[in-house]
C-alpha positions in Angstrom: 0.0 0.0 0.0 1.5 3.3 -1.1 1.7 6.3 1.2 -0.7 9.1 0.2 1.0 12.3 -0.9 0.9 15.3 1.5 -2.4 17.1 1.5 -0.6 20.3 2.3 0.0 22.1 -1.0 3.1 24.2 -1.3 2.5 27.9 -1.4 1.9 29.5 -4.8 4.5 31.6 -6.4 2.4 34.7 -5.9 2.0 34.0 -2.2 5.8 33.5 -1.9 6.6 36.8 -3.5 3.9 38.5 -1.4 5.5 37.0 1.7 8.8 38.7 0.8 7.1 42.1 1.3 6.5 41.4 5.0 2.8 42.4 4.7 2.0 43.1 8.4 5.1 45.3 8.8 4.3 47.2 5.5 0.6 47.6 6.6 1.8 49.4 9.7 4.1 51.5 7.7 1.4 52.6 5.3 -1.0 53.2 8.2 1.5 55.6 9.8 2.1 57.3 6.5 -1.6 57.7 6.0 -1.9 59.3 9.4 0.8 61.8 8.4 -1.2 62.6 5.2 -4.5 63.1 7.0 -3.0 65.3 9.7 -1.3 67.5 7.0 -4.7 68.4 5.5 -6.9 70.8 7.6 -10.4 69.5 7.8 -11.9 66.9 5.5 -9.7 66.2 2.4 -11.1 67.0 -1.1 -11.5 64.4 -3.8 -8.2 65.4 -5.4 -6.5 65.2 -2.1 -8.0 61.7 -1.4 -6.7 60.6 -4.8 -3.2 62.0 -3.9 -3.4 60.1 -0.6 -4.2 56.8 -2.4 -1.4 57.2 -4.9 1.1 58.1 -2.1 0.0 55.0 -0.1 0.6 52.8 -3.1 4.0 54.3 -3.7 5.1 54.0 -0.1 3.8 50.4 0.0 5.7 49.5 -3.2 9.0 50.9 -1.9 8.5 49.5 1.6 7.8 46.1 0.0 11.0 46.4 -2.0 13.1 47.2 1.1 11.5 44.2 2.9 12.3 41.9 -0.1 15.9 43.1 -0.3 16.2 42.5 3.5 15.2 38.9 2.9 18.1 38.4 0.5 20.7 39.9 2.9 19.4 38.0 5.9 18.4 34.6 4.3 21.2 32.8 6.2 20.2 34.4 9.5 16.5 33.8 8.8 17.1 30.1 8.2 18.5 29.8 11.7 15.7 31.5 13.5 12.3 29.9 14.2 10.5 33.2 13.7 11.8 33.7 10.2 12.7 30.2 8.9 9.4 30.1 6.9 10.4 32.9 4.6 10.7 31.8 0.9 14.3 33.0 0.7 15.3 31.1 3.9 13.7 27.9 2.6 15.2 28.3 -0.8 11.9 28.5 -2.6 12.9 31.8 -4.3 16.4 32.5 -5.6 18.4 35.6 -4.9 18.0 36.7 -8.5 14.3 36.3 -8.4 14.0 38.2 -5.1 16.4 41.0 -6.3 14.5 41.4 -9.5 11.2 41.5 -7.6 12.6 44.1 -5.2 13.9 46.2 -8.1 10.6 46.2 -9.9 8.7 47.2 -6.7 11.3 49.9 -5.9 11.4 51.4 -9.3 7.6 51.3 -9.7 7.0 53.0 -6.3 9.7 55.6 -7.0 8.3 56.6 -10.4 4.8 56.8 -9.0 5.9 59.0 -6.1 8.1 61.3 -8.3 5.7 62.0 -11.1 2.3 61.7 -9.3 3.0 62.8 -5.8 6.2 65.0 -5.6 10.0 64.5 -5.9 10.7 65.3 -2.2 8.5 62.4 -1.1 10.2 60.1 -3.6 13.7 61.1 -2.4 12.8 60.8 1.3 11.2 57.4 0.6 14.3 56.3 -1.3 16.5 57.5 1.6 14.3 55.4 3.9 14.8 52.4 1.7 18.6 52.9 1.8 18.5 53.5 5.6 16.6 50.2 6.3 17.9 47.9 3.6 21.6 49.0 3.6 22.5 51.1 6.7 20.4 49.1 9.2 20.4 45.6 7.7 23.9 45.4 6.2 25.9 47.6 8.5 24.3 48.3 11.8 22.4 45.0 12.6 25.5 42.7 12.6 27.8 45.4 14.1 26.2 46.9 17.3 23.6 46.0 19.9 22.4 49.6 19.4 21.3 48.7 15.9 17.6 49.1 16.5 18.1 52.5 18.2 20.1 54.0 15.3 18.3 52.1 12.6 15.0 53.1 14.1 15.3 56.4 12.2 14.3 54.7 9.0 11.4 53.0 10.6 10.1 56.3 12.0 9.9 57.9 8.6 6.4 56.9 7.4 4.4 59.8 8.9 7.1 62.2 7.5 6.6 60.6 4.1 2.8 61.1 4.4 3.2 64.7 5.5 5.5 65.6 2.6 3.2 63.8 0.2 0.5 66.4 0.9 2.5 69.5 1.7 5.8 69.0 -0.2 7.5 70.1 3.0 8.8 68.6 6.2 7.1 70.5 9.0 7.6 70.3 12.8 4.4 68.3 13.1 5.9 65.6 10.9 9.1 65.6 13.0 7.0 65.1 16.2 5.4 62.1 14.7 8.8 60.8 13.7 10.1 61.3 17.2 7.2 59.2 18.7 8.0 56.2 16.4 11.7 56.6 16.9 11.3 56.4 20.7 8.7 53.6 20.4 10.9 51.3 18.4 13.5 50.2 21.0 11.1 49.0 23.7 8.9 47.4 21.1 11.7 45.4 19.5 13.7 44.6 22.6 10.5 43.1 24.2 10.5 40.7 21.2 14.3 40.1 21.4 13.9 39.1 25.1 11.8 36.1 24.4 13.5 35.3 21.1 17.0 35.6 22.6 18.1 32.0 21.7 17.1 32.6 18.1 19.3 35.7 18.0 22.2 33.9 19.8 22.1 31.2 17.2 22.0 33.7 14.4 25.1 35.5 15.7 23.5 38.9 15.7 24.6 41.2 18.6 21.1 42.0 19.9 21.0 43.7 23.3 19.8 40.6 25.3 22.6 38.6 23.8 25.4 41.1 24.4 24.2 42.7 27.6 21.9 40.1 29.2 18.3 39.9 30.1 18.2 42.2 33.1 20.0 45.1 31.4 17.7 44.8 28.4 14.6 44.8 30.6 15.8 48.0 32.3 16.3 49.6 28.9 12.8 48.7 27.9 11.4 50.3 31.0 13.5 53.5 30.7 12.5 53.9 27.0 8.8 53.6 27.9 9.3 56.5 30.3 11.0 58.6 27.6 8.3 57.6 25.1 5.7 58.8 27.5 7.2 62.3 27.3 7.4 62.1 23.6 3.8 61.1 23.2 2.8 64.3 24.9 4.5 66.5 22.3 1.5 66.7 19.9 -0.6 68.2 22.7 2.2 70.5 23.9 2.9 71.8 20.4 -0.8 72.4 19.8 -1.4 69.9 17.0 -3.9 68.0 19.1 -6.5 68.5 21.9 -7.6 66.8 25.1 -9.0 63.8 23.2 -5.5 62.8 22.0 -3.9 63.7 25.3 -6.2 61.4 27.3 -5.5 58.5 24.9 -1.7 59.2 25.0 -1.6 59.3 28.8 -3.6 56.0 29.2 -1.7 54.2 26.5 1.7 55.4 27.6 1.0 54.7 31.2 0.0 51.1 30.2 3.2 50.7 28.3 5.2 52.0 31.3 3.4 49.5 33.5 4.3 46.6 31.2 7.9 47.9 31.1 8.1 48.1 34.9 6.6 44.7 35.4 8.9 43.2 32.8 11.9 44.8 34.6 10.9 43.6 38.0 9.5 40.1 37.3 10.5 38.7 33.9 8.8 35.9 32.1 8.7 35.1 28.4 4.9 35.3 28.5 5.1 38.8 29.9 7.6 39.8 27.2 5.2 38.6 24.6 2.4 40.6 26.2 4.6 43.7 26.3 5.4 43.2 22.6 1.8 42.8 21.6 0.8 45.8 23.7 3.4 47.9 22.0 1.6 47.3 18.7 -1.7 48.3 20.3 0.0 51.4 21.8 1.2 52.8 18.5 -1.9 51.9 16.4 -4.4 53.3 18.9 -2.2 56.4 19.6 -2.2 57.3 15.9 -5.9 56.5 15.6 -6.5 58.9 18.5 -4.6 61.6 16.6 -6.9 60.9 13.7 -10.1 61.1 15.7 -8.9 64.2 17.5 -8.1 65.8 14.1 -11.7 65.5 12.9 -13.7 65.9 16.1 -12.1 69.2 17.1 
C-alpha cells in the first residue's frame, strides 16, 4: 500500500513573492504614512487630495515592500537559523536571490516613479532614503555590528508619517518631526521586548542583539526606561498644539499602560510577559495614531 501524498499544498509563487514584502510590517508603515497625510490636511480632504493620498499610499507600499524583499536576501542565512523567520521563501530556498532581487527592483522602481511623477519629488527622495536606511545602513551595516542597531536604525522605521506629511505638503514640517520622534522612541522597547523572548534565536544567528550582548536584566531596564522617555514624547503633539484633550487622554492612558508593562517586565521577567509587552506595543502605536486621527476630525 503506497503512502498518500501530503495534503498540504506548497505555497503558490504569488504568495511566496507576497510574503517577501512582510505584509504586516508594511501595513503598519502605510497606516502611519496615512496618518501623516491626514494630519497634514486641515479639515476633510477634497476628492483630489484623497486621490493623492491613495497614490502616495501605493507608492510607499511598493518601496517598503521592495526594502523588505531586499532585506530577505541579505538575511536569508540568518533567517534560516531563526524559528521566527525560517518560513520565509528565501530562507527555505523557494525563491532564488536573482528572483528576489528582480522583484525588489521592480517594486522599488515602480514605487519611486509613482511618487516622483504623481506625488512630488521630495516624497520620492525621502522614501528612497528610507529604503537605503533600512535595507543597507540598518540591515547590512548596523544590525550585525552593534547592539544599538535598533536604536540607530530606528530612524528609517520612524519615517512613514514624515513621508505622508510631505506627500500632501511638499514640505517637512515640525508636526511631521514630532510624529517621527514618537515612532523613533517607540521602536527600542517594542523590538527589545521581542528580542527578550527570542533571545536564543538571535544567539544562534550570531546577531549582537542587546539581550545577547548585555543580558536579560540590562535589556529589561532599557525597555522600562525607554517607555518613560516615550511617555514624554507622546505628549508632544498636545504640547505643540497639533492635538487636543482627546488625544492627550489617549496618550496618557496608552503610555501609562506601556510603562506599567515595562516596569513589570523589569521587576519580574517571564517570556509570557515579554510577549504581552510586545503585543501591547503594537496596540499602543496603532491606537495612539488612531486617536490623533479622531482628534483631528472631532475638534
